[in-house]
matplotlib code that plots the C-alpha trace (Angstrom):
import matplotlib.pyplot as plt

x = [87.9, 87.2, 89.2, 86.5, 83.8, 80.3, 77.3, 74.1, 70.7, 68.6, 70.8, 74.1, 75.9, 79.3, 80.7, 82.9, 86.5, 85.9, 87.4, 90.8, 92.4, 91.8, 95.7, 96.0, 93.0, 95.4, 98.4, 96.3, 95.1, 98.8, 99.9, 96.9, 97.7, 101.6, 100.9, 98.9, 101.2, 104.3, 102.5, 101.9, 105.7, 107.4, 106.8, 108.4, 112.2, 110.8, 109.9, 113.3, 113.1, 109.6, 110.1, 113.1, 110.8, 107.5, 108.4, 105.4, 104.6, 104.9, 100.9, 100.9, 104.1, 102.1, 99.1, 101.2, 102.4, 99.1, 96.4, 96.8, 96.3, 94.1, 91.5, 92.2, 91.4, 88.3, 86.5, 87.3, 84.1, 82.3, 83.6, 84.0, 80.2, 79.7, 81.5, 79.0, 76.1, 77.2, 80.1, 83.5, 85.2, 83.4, 84.8, 88.2, 88.5, 87.3, 89.8, 92.5, 91.5, 91.4, 94.7, 96.2, 94.9, 95.6, 99.3, 99.7, 98.3, 100.6, 103.7, 103.4, 102.0, 103.1, 102.1, 101.5, 97.8, 97.8, 99.8, 97.7, 94.5, 96.4, 97.4, 93.8, 92.5, 95.2, 93.6, 90.3, 91.7, 93.4, 90.3, 88.4, 91.4, 92.0, 88.9, 87.9, 91.3, 90.3, 86.5, 87.5, 90.1, 87.6, 85.0, 87.2, 88.7, 85.8, 88.0, 89.6, 92.7, 93.4, 92.2, 94.7, 97.4, 96.1, 96.1, 99.7, 100.6, 98.7, 100.1, 103.7, 103.3, 102.1, 105.3, 107.3, 105.3, 106.2, 110.0, 110.3, 108.7, 111.6, 114.0, 112.3, 111.9, 115.6, 116.5, 114.2, 115.2, 118.9, 118.1, 115.0, 112.8, 110.4, 107.5, 108.7, 107.9, 104.2, 104.7, 105.7, 101.9, 100.7, 102.1, 101.1, 97.4, 97.3, 98.2, 96.1, 92.7, 92.1, 93.8, 91.4, 88.7, 89.2, 90.3, 88.5, 85.0, 82.1, 80.2, 78.0, 76.2, 72.6, 71.8, 68.7, 67.2, 68.7, 72.5, 72.7, 74.3, 73.9, 75.4, 78.4, 79.2, 78.5, 81.1, 83.6, 83.5, 83.7, 86.5, 88.3, 88.0, 89.3, 92.3, 93.0, 93.0, 95.1, 97.7, 98.0, 98.7, 101.3, 102.9, 103.7, 100.8, 99.5, 97.1, 94.7, 94.9, 91.8, 93.4, 93.4, 90.7, 87.9, 88.6, 88.7, 85.3, 83.6, 84.8, 83.7, 80.3, 79.7, 80.9, 78.7, 75.8, 76.9, 76.5, 73.2, 71.9, 73.0, 71.2, 68.1, 68.2, 66.5, 69.1, 72.3, 75.3, 77.6, 76.3, 77.5, 76.1, 79.5, 81.0, 78.9, 81.0, 84.0, 86.3, 85.4, 85.6, 88.6, 90.7, 89.7, 91.2, 94.2, 94.8, 94.7, 97.0, 99.7, 99.8, 99.9, 102.8, 104.8, 104.3, 105.4, 108.4, 109.6, 109.5, 111.6, 113.8, 114.7, 115.4, 117.6, 119.7, 120.0, 120.4, 122.1, 124.0, 124.8, 123.8, 122.8, 119.5, 120.5, 122.3, 119.1, 116.9, 119.3, 119.1, 115.2, 115.1, 115.3, 112.2, 110.5, 112.4, 111.0, 107.3, 107.4, 108.5, 105.9, 103.2, 104.2, 104.4, 101.2, 98.7, 100.6, 101.1, 97.4, 96.4, 98.7, 98.2, 94.8, 93.9, 93.9, 97.4, 98.8, 97.7, 98.7, 102.0, 102.5, 101.8, 104.2, 107.0, 106.8, 106.6, 109.8, 111.7, 111.0, 112.2, 115.1, 115.6, 115.8, 119.5, 120.3, 122.5, 124.7, 126.9, 126.0, 124.9, 124.3, 123.8, 121.3, 119.5, 119.1, 117.8, 115.2, 114.1, 113.7, 111.6, 109.7, 109.1, 108.0, 105.9, 103.7, 103.0, 102.1, 99.5, 98.3, 97.8, 95.8, 93.9, 93.1, 92.3, 90.1, 87.9, 87.6, 86.6, 84.0, 82.4, 79.3, 80.2, 77.7, 79.3, 82.8, 83.5, 82.4, 84.0, 87.4, 86.9, 86.7, 89.9, 91.7, 90.1, 91.4, 94.9, 95.1, 93.8, 96.2, 99.0, 98.1, 97.2, 100.6, 102.6, 100.6, 100.9, 104.3, 105.5, 103.9, 105.5, 108.8, 108.7, 107.4, 110.5, 113.1, 112.4, 113.2, 116.7, 117.7, 116.9, 119.8, 122.7, 125.8, 126.6, 123.4, 121.1, 117.6, 116.0, 118.4, 117.6, 113.7, 114.3, 116.4, 113.6, 111.1, 113.0, 116.5, 117.1, 116.3, 118.5, 121.5, 120.8, 120.7, 124.1, 125.6, 124.8, 126.2, 129.4, 132.2, 132.1, 128.6, 127.4, 129.1, 127.4, 124.2, 124.7, 125.4, 122.5, 120.2, 121.4, 121.4, 117.8, 116.9, 118.0, 116.1, 112.9, 113.3, 113.6, 110.6, 108.7, 109.9, 108.5, 105.3, 104.9, 105.6, 102.6, 100.5, 101.4, 100.7, 97.3, 96.9, 98.0, 95.2, 92.8, 93.4, 92.4, 88.8, 89.7, 88.7, 91.0, 91.0, 90.5, 87.2, 87.8, 84.3, 84.0, 81.7, 80.8, 78.7, 77.1, 77.9, 76.8, 79.2, 80.8, 79.5, 82.8, 82.3, 86.0, 84.9, 81.5, 83.2, 82.6, 85.8, 86.0]
y = [103.0, 103.1, 99.9, 99.0, 96.1, 97.2, 95.3, 95.9, 95.9, 92.5, 89.7, 89.9, 91.4, 93.1, 95.2, 93.6, 94.9, 96.9, 94.6, 95.8, 92.4, 92.7, 92.8, 89.5, 88.1, 89.2, 87.0, 84.0, 84.4, 84.7, 81.5, 79.7, 81.1, 80.2, 76.5, 76.4, 78.1, 76.2, 72.8, 73.4, 73.7, 71.6, 68.0, 69.2, 68.8, 65.3, 63.6, 61.6, 60.2, 59.5, 57.5, 55.7, 54.7, 54.2, 53.0, 54.7, 54.1, 56.9, 57.5, 57.4, 59.8, 62.3, 62.2, 62.4, 65.7, 66.7, 65.7, 68.8, 71.7, 69.6, 68.8, 72.6, 74.3, 72.4, 72.9, 76.7, 77.7, 74.9, 75.9, 79.5, 79.8, 77.2, 79.4, 82.1, 80.1, 78.2, 80.6, 81.4, 80.8, 77.6, 76.3, 77.8, 76.0, 72.7, 73.1, 73.7, 70.1, 68.3, 69.7, 68.4, 65.0, 64.6, 65.8, 63.2, 60.5, 62.0, 61.7, 58.2, 56.8, 53.4, 53.2, 55.3, 55.5, 56.3, 59.2, 60.2, 59.9, 62.0, 64.7, 64.9, 65.4, 68.0, 69.7, 69.8, 71.4, 73.8, 74.6, 75.1, 77.6, 79.7, 81.6, 81.8, 83.9, 86.4, 86.7, 87.1, 89.7, 91.3, 91.3, 92.5, 95.2, 97.1, 100.3, 100.2, 101.7, 99.4, 96.4, 97.5, 97.1, 94.0, 92.5, 93.9, 91.6, 88.7, 88.8, 89.2, 86.0, 84.5, 85.1, 83.9, 80.5, 80.1, 80.6, 78.9, 75.6, 74.1, 75.5, 74.1, 70.7, 70.4, 71.2, 68.6, 66.2, 66.4, 65.7, 63.4, 61.3, 62.5, 62.3, 65.3, 67.9, 66.9, 66.5, 70.1, 71.1, 69.1, 71.3, 74.7, 73.4, 72.4, 75.9, 77.4, 75.5, 77.1, 80.1, 80.7, 79.8, 82.5, 85.1, 84.9, 86.5, 84.7, 85.8, 84.8, 86.2, 86.8, 83.0, 83.7, 80.6, 76.9, 76.4, 74.9, 71.6, 70.4, 73.5, 73.4, 69.8, 70.7, 73.6, 71.3, 68.8, 71.1, 72.9, 69.5, 68.5, 71.9, 71.9, 68.2, 69.0, 71.9, 70.2, 67.6, 70.1, 71.8, 68.2, 67.6, 65.3, 65.2, 68.0, 66.1, 62.8, 61.6, 62.1, 65.8, 66.5, 64.5, 66.0, 69.7, 69.1, 67.4, 70.1, 72.9, 71.6, 71.2, 74.8, 76.0, 74.3, 75.8, 79.4, 78.4, 77.2, 80.1, 82.6, 80.7, 80.5, 83.0, 82.6, 81.5, 79.8, 82.6, 85.9, 86.1, 89.9, 90.5, 90.0, 92.8, 95.4, 96.3, 96.6, 93.0, 91.2, 93.1, 92.4, 88.7, 88.9, 90.7, 88.0, 85.1, 87.1, 87.7, 84.1, 82.9, 84.9, 84.2, 80.5, 79.6, 81.9, 80.6, 77.2, 78.0, 80.2, 77.2, 75.1, 77.8, 78.4, 74.5, 73.2, 75.9, 77.6, 74.6, 75.9, 73.4, 73.4, 75.5, 78.0, 78.2, 79.0, 81.6, 83.2, 83.2, 84.6, 88.2, 87.7, 86.6, 89.5, 92.0, 90.6, 90.8, 94.5, 95.5, 93.6, 95.8, 99.0, 98.0, 100.1, 103.1, 102.9, 102.0, 105.1, 107.4, 106.2, 104.3, 100.9, 101.7, 103.4, 100.8, 97.6, 99.0, 100.1, 96.9, 94.9, 97.4, 97.0, 93.4, 93.4, 95.8, 93.3, 90.5, 92.4, 93.0, 89.3, 88.5, 89.8, 86.7, 84.2, 80.9, 82.9, 84.1, 87.6, 87.8, 91.5, 91.5, 88.6, 90.3, 93.4, 91.7, 89.1, 92.2, 94.3, 91.1, 90.3, 93.8, 94.5, 91.1, 91.5, 95.0, 93.7, 91.0, 93.0, 95.9, 93.4, 91.3, 94.5, 95.8, 92.5, 92.4, 95.7, 95.5, 92.5, 92.9, 91.6, 88.9, 87.5, 87.8, 84.1, 83.5, 86.5, 85.0, 81.6, 83.2, 85.0, 82.0, 79.6, 82.5, 82.2, 78.4, 78.5, 81.2, 78.9, 75.9, 77.9, 79.6, 76.3, 74.9, 78.0, 79.3, 75.6, 74.8, 78.2, 77.1, 73.6, 75.0, 77.4, 74.8, 71.6, 72.9, 74.0, 70.2, 69.1, 68.1, 68.3, 67.0, 63.4, 63.0, 60.3, 61.4, 59.1, 60.8, 64.5, 63.5, 62.4, 65.4, 67.8, 66.7, 68.9, 70.1, 67.6, 64.6, 66.4, 66.3, 62.8, 61.7, 63.8, 61.9, 58.7, 59.7, 60.9, 62.3, 65.1, 64.2, 64.2, 67.6, 69.3, 67.6, 69.5, 72.9, 72.8, 71.9, 74.9, 77.1, 76.1, 76.3, 79.9, 81.0, 79.3, 81.4, 84.7, 83.8, 82.8, 86.1, 88.2, 86.2, 86.8, 90.6, 90.9, 88.9, 91.5, 94.3, 93.0, 92.8, 96.8, 97.5, 95.4, 97.4, 100.5, 99.4, 99.6, 102.8, 105.8, 106.5, 104.3, 104.8, 104.4, 104.6, 102.7, 99.4, 98.4, 95.2, 93.7, 90.0, 87.8, 87.8, 84.2, 82.4, 81.9, 83.6, 85.1, 86.7, 88.1, 90.4, 94.1, 96.1, 99.7]
z = [127.7, 131.4, 132.4, 135.0, 135.2, 135.6, 136.5, 134.5, 135.9, 135.9, 134.7, 135.2, 132.1, 131.6, 128.8, 126.3, 126.9, 129.8, 132.1, 133.5, 132.7, 128.8, 128.2, 130.0, 127.9, 124.9, 126.8, 126.9, 123.1, 121.9, 123.7, 122.3, 118.9, 119.6, 120.2, 116.8, 114.7, 116.4, 115.8, 112.2, 111.4, 114.4, 112.8, 109.4, 111.1, 112.9, 109.9, 109.3, 113.0, 112.5, 109.3, 110.7, 113.8, 112.6, 109.1, 107.2, 103.6, 101.2, 101.4, 105.2, 105.6, 103.2, 105.5, 108.6, 107.4, 105.7, 108.3, 110.6, 108.0, 106.1, 108.9, 110.6, 107.3, 106.7, 110.1, 110.6, 109.4, 111.2, 114.9, 114.2, 113.6, 116.5, 118.7, 117.8, 118.9, 121.9, 123.3, 122.0, 125.4, 125.8, 122.0, 122.8, 126.2, 124.6, 121.9, 124.5, 126.1, 122.9, 121.6, 124.7, 124.5, 120.8, 121.6, 124.0, 121.6, 118.9, 121.3, 122.2, 119.0, 118.1, 114.5, 111.6, 111.5, 115.2, 114.4, 111.4, 113.9, 116.5, 113.8, 112.6, 116.3, 116.5, 113.6, 115.3, 118.1, 116.2, 114.4, 117.6, 118.7, 115.9, 115.2, 118.7, 119.6, 116.9, 118.0, 121.3, 120.7, 118.6, 121.7, 124.6, 122.3, 121.1, 120.8, 117.5, 118.3, 121.2, 118.9, 116.0, 118.9, 119.9, 116.5, 116.0, 119.1, 117.9, 114.3, 115.7, 117.7, 114.7, 113.1, 116.0, 116.1, 112.4, 113.1, 116.3, 115.2, 113.1, 115.7, 118.7, 116.9, 116.1, 119.8, 121.1, 118.6, 119.6, 123.2, 123.1, 121.0, 118.1, 120.2, 122.4, 119.7, 120.6, 124.4, 125.0, 124.1, 127.2, 130.4, 128.2, 127.7, 131.5, 132.5, 129.7, 130.7, 133.9, 133.3, 130.3, 132.5, 135.0, 132.5, 129.3, 129.0, 127.4, 124.4, 121.6, 118.7, 118.4, 118.4, 116.2, 114.4, 114.7, 113.8, 110.3, 111.2, 107.5, 106.1, 108.4, 107.5, 103.7, 104.2, 106.1, 103.6, 100.6, 101.9, 102.6, 99.0, 97.7, 99.9, 99.5, 95.6, 96.1, 98.3, 95.8, 92.9, 95.3, 95.9, 92.4, 91.7, 88.0, 87.4, 85.5, 87.9, 89.7, 93.2, 92.2, 90.1, 91.9, 95.4, 93.7, 91.7, 94.6, 97.1, 94.7, 94.1, 97.8, 98.4, 95.5, 97.0, 100.5, 99.2, 97.6, 100.8, 103.0, 100.5, 100.8, 104.6, 106.9, 109.4, 107.5, 109.1, 107.3, 106.8, 102.9, 103.1, 104.5, 101.2, 99.9, 101.9, 99.8, 103.0, 104.1, 100.8, 99.8, 102.9, 102.4, 99.0, 100.2, 102.7, 99.9, 97.8, 100.6, 101.7, 98.1, 97.7, 101.0, 101.2, 97.7, 97.8, 101.2, 99.8, 96.8, 99.0, 101.0, 98.3, 96.6, 99.9, 100.5, 97.1, 94.9, 97.5, 99.5, 102.9, 105.7, 107.5, 110.2, 107.9, 105.7, 108.8, 110.0, 106.7, 106.9, 110.3, 109.4, 107.4, 110.5, 112.4, 110.2, 110.2, 114.0, 113.8, 111.3, 113.6, 116.5, 114.4, 112.6, 115.0, 114.6, 110.9, 110.5, 112.4, 110.5, 106.9, 107.0, 105.8, 102.1, 102.1, 104.5, 102.6, 99.1, 100.3, 102.0, 98.7, 96.8, 99.3, 99.2, 95.2, 95.5, 97.4, 95.2, 92.2, 94.3, 94.8, 91.1, 91.2, 93.2, 91.3, 91.6, 93.9, 97.7, 98.0, 101.6, 101.9, 99.1, 100.4, 103.9, 102.4, 100.2, 103.1, 105.5, 103.1, 102.1, 106.0, 106.6, 103.7, 103.9, 107.5, 106.8, 104.2, 106.7, 109.5, 107.7, 106.1, 109.3, 111.1, 108.4, 108.2, 111.8, 112.1, 109.3, 110.4, 113.0, 116.6, 116.5, 113.4, 114.7, 114.9, 111.3, 110.1, 112.0, 110.4, 107.0, 107.5, 108.7, 105.9, 103.3, 105.0, 104.9, 101.1, 100.2, 101.5, 99.5, 96.2, 96.6, 96.7, 93.9, 91.6, 92.1, 92.5, 88.9, 87.4, 88.9, 87.4, 84.1, 83.8, 85.3, 83.3, 79.9, 80.9, 81.5, 78.0, 75.7, 78.5, 76.6, 77.8, 79.8, 78.7, 77.9, 80.7, 82.9, 81.8, 82.2, 85.7, 86.5, 85.3, 88.1, 90.6, 91.5, 94.4, 92.0, 89.4, 92.1, 93.2, 89.3, 88.6, 91.6, 90.0, 86.6, 88.0, 85.6, 83.5, 82.7, 86.2, 86.8, 83.4, 84.8, 88.1, 86.6, 84.1, 86.8, 89.1, 86.3, 85.4, 88.9, 89.1, 85.9, 87.4, 90.5, 88.4, 86.8, 89.8, 91.3, 88.6, 88.6, 92.5, 91.7, 89.3, 91.7, 94.5, 92.6, 91.9, 95.3, 95.6, 93.0, 94.8, 98.2, 96.6, 97.5, 101.4, 103.1, 103.2, 106.9, 109.9, 111.6, 115.6, 117.0, 120.2, 119.7, 123.4, 123.3, 126.3, 126.8, 129.4, 132.3, 133.2, 135.8, 137.8, 141.3, 140.7, 137.7, 138.6, 141.0, 140.4, 140.3, 140.6]

ax = plt.figure().add_subplot(projection="3d")
ax.plot(x, y, z, "-o")
ax.set_aspect("equal")
plt.show()
């Protein structure tokens, strides 16, 4: 890499990644990702305060929490492919602006419906930002060795954002009102807009043929239905209920029609031929499996720490912190590991290490084993981030430069779907293993046992109402049943992770590092058009 900006003959053009400020570009992209990652989790700790102030109904509260991830996941392909056509920087900057406006609306929402609408707008902004960050990163780092380092930093920032969200939200709620968790986005966006316009290069794909508007809307509606159905399954909704089945069926049907439409079109919105490449399709599958294991396990681990061991929310967050720190370390070391071991061994080893950590955690019981938990969480975080890093890097490197936005959108959609399916699948396994343990508890009425079988939290509430020996027996049986369900869920997760390790054997054995410099239009700003030597 020369580290200089050159001017081409004829229309002004510059080589992607040749600018000396590409590492500053990475900083801007990481700030974008940090905002989106933090906003995905920051509201969770503010839900009680929002409930007390706005008094939403049960369905309104569900939509306040779910509107952001639902809309964001649904629109990733739409905005990722739009960026390939009209310019990735343009879509990213529009996302910045929309994210800032939506944050202001959410902060000063005076009712549940306004907050739901603001959260949906935040989802639109997030869908514009997320694939653009990865596709621009793909552009400004054409050398694969440098790009691997950049993706490592990018993934470490994503891990930080997931951990910082609840901590930042808790701090703000101690000193300000609940709207402050959204208001902090605005000054950062006000800085990011001019800095991004100055530093970020513009790029787009080949632009052959018209953009398939109908196909984009079809993909968005199909993904919305599938994600909504999966979230209802994960939220404990009835598997055969119309609110679960109808969105799933409609979404699946729309996605099938979308695939058939793309195969017939001369200039498809998404190049499905990328899935014919083993490295690309395998990487997408590995992302789904890794997220499936991670999100479901984190949810169950948080319940175990609070409801079985009796830890406070702050203590729970501190116990889960080593997982995040290990993930950060894996992201920062990922480029070196990828060069040394290659994609196949790196992703396969990451899955195996994660499976070993999961099996180790089956030794957890009703008593607190801090050292065992620490070791398991560190291995879990390092192994999963190693897997995700190798899969993302292989997926981006396999995708053509002109399809970078669409490829990034597919990766992020896989991430979101894996998370949703993980909650639904592992939650269902957990419930199936937990509920039978509460049948026939001595002194507990059948109606109370049936209610306690819904969840450990409900069981402890029922036990508190019963009181006396029956309540104590129900409390003990519920915690034993939860630990049993935890062990079963961990073993199922280990099996899925080993399946991922087998899948990873289709990845390339070595890391190919040919530089892929691609000419893109130079920005129109006078400050950016100067030639540096």
